[in-house]
C-alpha positions as CSV (number, residue, x, y, z in Angstrom):
1,M,-14.7,15.7,-4.5
2,H,-13.8,13.3,-7.4
3,K,-11.0,14.3,-9.7
4,K,-8.9,12.7,-12.4
5,P,-5.3,12.0,-11.6
6,N,-3.1,15.2,-11.8
7,T,-1.2,14.0,-14.8
8,K,-1.5,13.8,-18.5
9,V,-1.6,10.9,-20.9
10,G,1.8,10.9,-22.7
11,D,3.9,11.7,-19.6
12,N,5.2,8.2,-19.9
13,I,5.4,7.6,-16.2
14,V,5.6,3.9,-15.5
15,G,3.9,3.1,-12.2
16,K,5.5,0.7,-9.8
17,I,2.6,-1.3,-8.3
18,I,3.3,-2.5,-4.8
19,A,0.9,-4.6,-2.7
20,I,1.4,-4.0,1.0
21,A,0.4,-7.2,2.5
22,N,0.6,-9.5,5.5
23,Q,-1.8,-12.3,6.3
24,K,-1.4,-11.5,9.9
25,G,-3.4,-8.5,11.1
26,G,-2.2,-5.7,13.4
27,V,1.3,-5.4,12.0
28,G,1.1,-1.8,10.7
29,K,0.0,-2.6,7.1
30,T,-2.5,0.2,6.7
31,T,-0.3,2.5,8.8
32,T,2.5,1.9,6.3
33,C,0.2,2.4,3.2
34,V,-1.0,5.7,4.4
35,N,2.2,7.1,5.7
36,L,4.5,5.9,3.0
37,S,2.1,7.3,0.4
38,A,2.1,10.7,2.2
39,A,5.9,10.7,2.6
40,L,6.6,10.0,-1.0
41,A,4.0,12.6,-2.0
42,C,6.0,15.0,0.1
43,K,9.0,14.1,-2.1
44,K,7.0,15.2,-5.2
45,R,6.2,11.7,-6.3
46,W,2.8,10.9,-7.9
47,V,1.1,8.3,-5.7
48,L,-2.1,6.4,-5.9
49,L,-3.3,4.5,-2.8
50,I,-5.9,1.7,-3.4
51,D,-7.8,0.8,-0.3
52,F,-8.5,-2.9,-0.9
53,D,-9.7,-3.7,2.6
54,P,-13.4,-3.6,3.4
55,Q,-12.6,-2.0,6.8
56,G,-11.7,1.1,4.9
57,N,-9.1,2.2,7.4
58,A,-6.7,3.5,4.8
59,T,-9.6,5.7,3.5
60,M,-10.3,7.1,6.9
61,G,-6.6,7.5,7.7
62,S,-6.3,9.6,4.5
63,G,-9.0,12.1,5.7
64,V,-11.9,10.6,3.7
65,A,-15.1,9.7,5.4
66,K,-15.7,6.2,4.2
67,N,-19.4,6.2,5.0
68,N,-20.0,9.4,3.0
69,I,-18.4,8.4,-0.4
70,T,-20.8,7.7,-3.2
71,L,-18.4,5.6,-5.3
72,S,-15.7,3.3,-4.2
73,V,-13.2,0.7,-5.4
74,N,-16.1,-1.8,-5.2
75,D,-18.0,0.0,-8.0
76,V,-14.9,0.1,-10.2
77,L,-14.1,-3.6,-9.7
78,L,-17.7,-4.5,-10.7
79,N,-17.7,-2.2,-13.7
80,Q,-20.4,0.0,-12.1
81,A,-18.3,3.2,-12.2
82,S,-15.2,4.4,-13.9
83,F,-11.8,4.7,-12.2
84,A,-11.8,8.5,-12.7
85,D,-15.3,8.9,-11.1
86,A,-14.4,6.9,-8.0
87,L,-11.0,8.5,-7.6
88,I,-10.5,11.1,-4.8
89,K,-7.6,13.5,-4.5
90,T,-6.8,13.8,-0.8
91,Q,-5.7,16.9,1.0
92,V,-2.4,15.2,2.0
93,G,-0.9,14.9,-1.5
94,Y,-1.9,11.6,-3.0
95,D,-4.9,10.1,-4.9
96,I,-6.9,7.4,-3.3
97,L,-9.4,4.8,-4.6
98,P,-11.4,4.6,-1.4
99,A,-13.2,1.6,0.2
100,N,-15.8,0.8,2.7
101,A,-17.9,-2.2,3.8
102,S,-19.5,-2.3,0.3
103,L,-16.2,-4.0,-0.8
104,T,-17.5,-7.2,0.7
105,Q,-19.9,-7.4,-2.2
106,A,-17.0,-7.7,-4.6
107,E,-15.6,-10.6,-2.6
108,I,-18.8,-12.5,-3.4
109,K,-19.4,-11.3,-6.9
110,L,-15.9,-11.7,-8.2
111,L,-16.1,-15.4,-7.4
112,Q,-18.8,-15.7,-10.0
113,L,-16.7,-14.2,-12.8
114,E,-14.3,-15.8,-15.2
115,R,-10.7,-14.6,-14.9
116,R,-11.7,-13.1,-11.6
117,E,-8.1,-12.8,-10.4
118,Y,-7.3,-10.3,-13.2
119,C,-10.0,-7.7,-12.5
120,L,-7.7,-5.2,-10.6
121,Q,-4.9,-5.8,-13.1
122,N,-7.2,-4.8,-15.9
123,I,-8.1,-1.6,-14.2
124,L,-4.6,-0.6,-13.3
125,E,-3.2,-1.3,-16.8
126,K,-5.1,1.7,-18.0
127,V,-4.0,4.1,-15.3
128,K,-0.6,3.0,-14.0
129,D,1.3,5.3,-16.4
130,F,-0.2,8.3,-14.5
131,Y,1.7,7.4,-11.3
132,D,5.2,6.8,-9.9
133,F,3.9,4.5,-7.2
134,I,0.6,2.6,-6.7
135,F,0.2,1.1,-3.3
136,I,-2.5,-1.5,-2.6
137,D,-3.6,-1.9,1.0
138,C,-4.5,-5.6,1.1
139,P,-6.9,-7.3,3.6
140,P,-5.3,-9.3,6.4
141,S,-6.3,-12.6,4.9
142,L,-5.8,-14.6,1.7
143,N,-9.0,-14.1,-0.2
144,I,-10.0,-13.1,-3.8
145,L,-9.2,-9.5,-3.1
146,T,-5.7,-10.3,-1.9
147,V,-5.2,-12.6,-4.9
148,N,-6.3,-9.7,-7.2
149,A,-3.8,-7.4,-5.6
150,L,-1.0,-9.9,-5.9
151,V,-1.8,-10.6,-9.5
152,A,-1.9,-6.8,-10.3
153,A,1.3,-6.0,-8.4
154,N,4.9,-5.9,-9.5
155,S,6.1,-6.6,-5.9
156,V,5.0,-7.0,-2.3
157,L,6.1,-4.9,0.6
158,I,5.7,-6.9,3.8
159,P,5.4,-5.0,7.1
160,M,6.0,-7.3,10.1
161,Q,6.6,-7.1,13.8
162,C,9.8,-8.7,15.1
163,E,8.1,-11.4,17.2
164,Y,8.0,-15.2,17.1
165,Y,4.6,-15.7,15.4
166,A,5.4,-13.1,12.8
167,L,8.1,-15.3,11.4
168,E,5.5,-18.1,11.0
169,G,3.2,-15.7,9.2
170,L,6.0,-14.6,6.9
171,T,6.8,-18.1,5.9
172,S,3.1,-18.6,4.9
173,L,3.1,-15.3,3.0
174,V,6.3,-16.1,1.1
175,G,4.7,-19.4,0.1
176,T,1.6,-17.5,-1.2
177,I,3.8,-15.1,-3.2
178,E,5.7,-18.0,-4.7
179,N,2.5,-19.8,-5.6
180,I,1.1,-16.7,-7.3
181,K,4.4,-16.2,-9.1
182,Q,4.4,-19.7,-10.5
183,T,0.8,-19.6,-11.7
184,V,-0.6,-16.2,-12.6
185,N,2.1,-13.4,-12.2
186,S,5.6,-14.6,-13.0
187,E,7.1,-11.1,-12.3
188,L,5.9,-10.9,-8.7
189,E,8.7,-10.5,-6.2
190,I,9.3,-9.3,-2.6
191,E,9.9,-5.6,-2.7
192,G,11.1,-5.4,0.9
193,I,10.4,-6.4,4.5
194,L,9.7,-3.5,6.9
195,R,10.2,-4.0,10.6
196,T,7.4,-2.3,12.4
197,M,6.5,-1.5,16.1
198,Y,10.2,-1.9,16.6
199,D,11.5,-1.8,20.2
200,A,15.3,-2.1,20.4
201,R,15.1,-2.7,24.1
202,N,13.3,-6.0,23.6
203,R,15.7,-9.0,23.2
204,L,13.2,-11.0,21.1
205,T,12.8,-8.0,18.7
206,L,16.6,-8.0,18.2
207,E,16.8,-11.8,17.7
208,V,13.9,-11.9,15.1
209,S,15.4,-8.9,13.4
210,Q,18.7,-10.7,13.1
211,Q,17.0,-13.7,11.6
212,L,15.3,-11.5,9.0
213,L,18.6,-10.0,8.0
214,Q,20.2,-13.4,7.8
215,Y,17.5,-15.1,5.6
216,F,16.5,-12.0,3.6
217,P,19.8,-10.0,3.5
218,D,18.8,-7.9,0.4
219,K,15.2,-7.4,1.2
220,V,15.1,-5.9,4.7
221,Y,14.8,-2.1,4.7
222,K,17.4,-0.3,6.8
223,T,14.6,1.9,8.2
224,V,12.7,0.5,11.1
225,I,9.3,1.9,12.3
226,P,9.3,2.3,16.1
227,R,6.4,2.0,18.5
228,N,5.2,5.6,18.7
229,V,2.2,7.2,20.3
230,R,1.9,9.9,17.7
231,L,1.9,7.2,14.9
232,A,-1.0,5.5,16.8
233,E,-2.9,8.7,17.3
234,A,-2.8,10.1,13.8
235,P,-5.5,7.9,12.1
236,S,-8.1,9.1,14.6
237,H,-7.5,12.6,13.2
238,G,-7.7,11.4,9.6
239,L,-4.1,12.4,9.0
240,P,-0.8,10.7,8.0
241,V,1.6,11.2,11.0
242,M,3.8,13.7,9.2
243,Y,0.8,16.0,9.0
244,Y,-0.2,15.3,12.6
245,D,3.3,15.6,14.1
246,R,6.1,15.9,11.6
247,N,8.7,15.9,14.4
248,S,7.6,12.6,15.9
249,L,9.7,9.5,15.7
250,G,7.0,7.8,13.6
251,A,6.9,10.6,11.0
252,Q,10.7,10.7,10.8
253,A,10.8,7.0,10.3
254,Y,8.3,7.0,7.4
255,L,10.1,9.9,5.8
256,N,13.3,7.9,6.0
257,L,11.6,4.9,4.5
258,A,10.4,7.1,1.6
259,K,13.9,8.4,1.1
260,E,15.2,4.8,1.0
261,I,12.6,3.8,-1.6
262,N,12.9,7.0,-3.5
263,S,16.5,6.4,-4.1
264,Q,15.8,3.0,-5.6
265,F,13.4,4.5,-8.2
266,P,14.7,7.8,-9.6
267,M,12.1,10.3,-10.7
268,Q,11.5,10.3,-14.4
269,K,10.0,13.7,-14.7
270,T,9.8,16.7,-12.4
271,V,6.4,18.2,-11.3
272,E,7.2,21.2,-13.6
273,E,7.9,19.0,-16.6
274,R,4.6,17.2,-16.1
275,K,2.6,20.3,-16.0
276,K,3.8,21.4,-19.5
């Protein structure tokens, strides 16, 4: 079912656009997108999740069958459908602009356009005031889709494992962010670094974590996301982990992260005020 955002023009809600990105795959990027969106929605925040990865995992993890959707973010990017028509209101509290394999078409077609890096920004400029938070689940590589996400975003949330190769990948991503900042989006900054698949029993985990705190003292979230079976199982049920097992360590971790982020961005209007 396609619905417009559950807000009114004139509410004057300024959306914080956060790209969730890491050029290394398998670090919990999509898991973070889905579960942070759900956790903030649980705290009565208005959230939009944009699935910007052709794999469509964030779409599936939100309970939306990616192969059954008629319109996707691909259609919106290529001006073949409106944002409102492609938008889906999930059963877990947030809106999603879904994706599937058709998004690979946009990768090719965007390269043929002038000002191609601004396509997503142009779309979000018209709708960002409807939301408190807009999260973009980026592909695990630096391509035209990732560049679009970084140009549209205010900041980047970086999920990363505390392992040796992750530090090398972080250095590369920080370089990419700096390059985007110097050329096409001067406001882009690192929102925060999230330690995922955290195992406090592992000495390397503790060493890398300490290095992160040393080099990014103001950017590392206090919350860590542990390795957790329930967190790994939840996507196969099409549910964020707090709807699959709210008492699990994974669910509690993402609820704590939402609390940490929520405190940084106070709510401008309550749900009741927005309904007036």
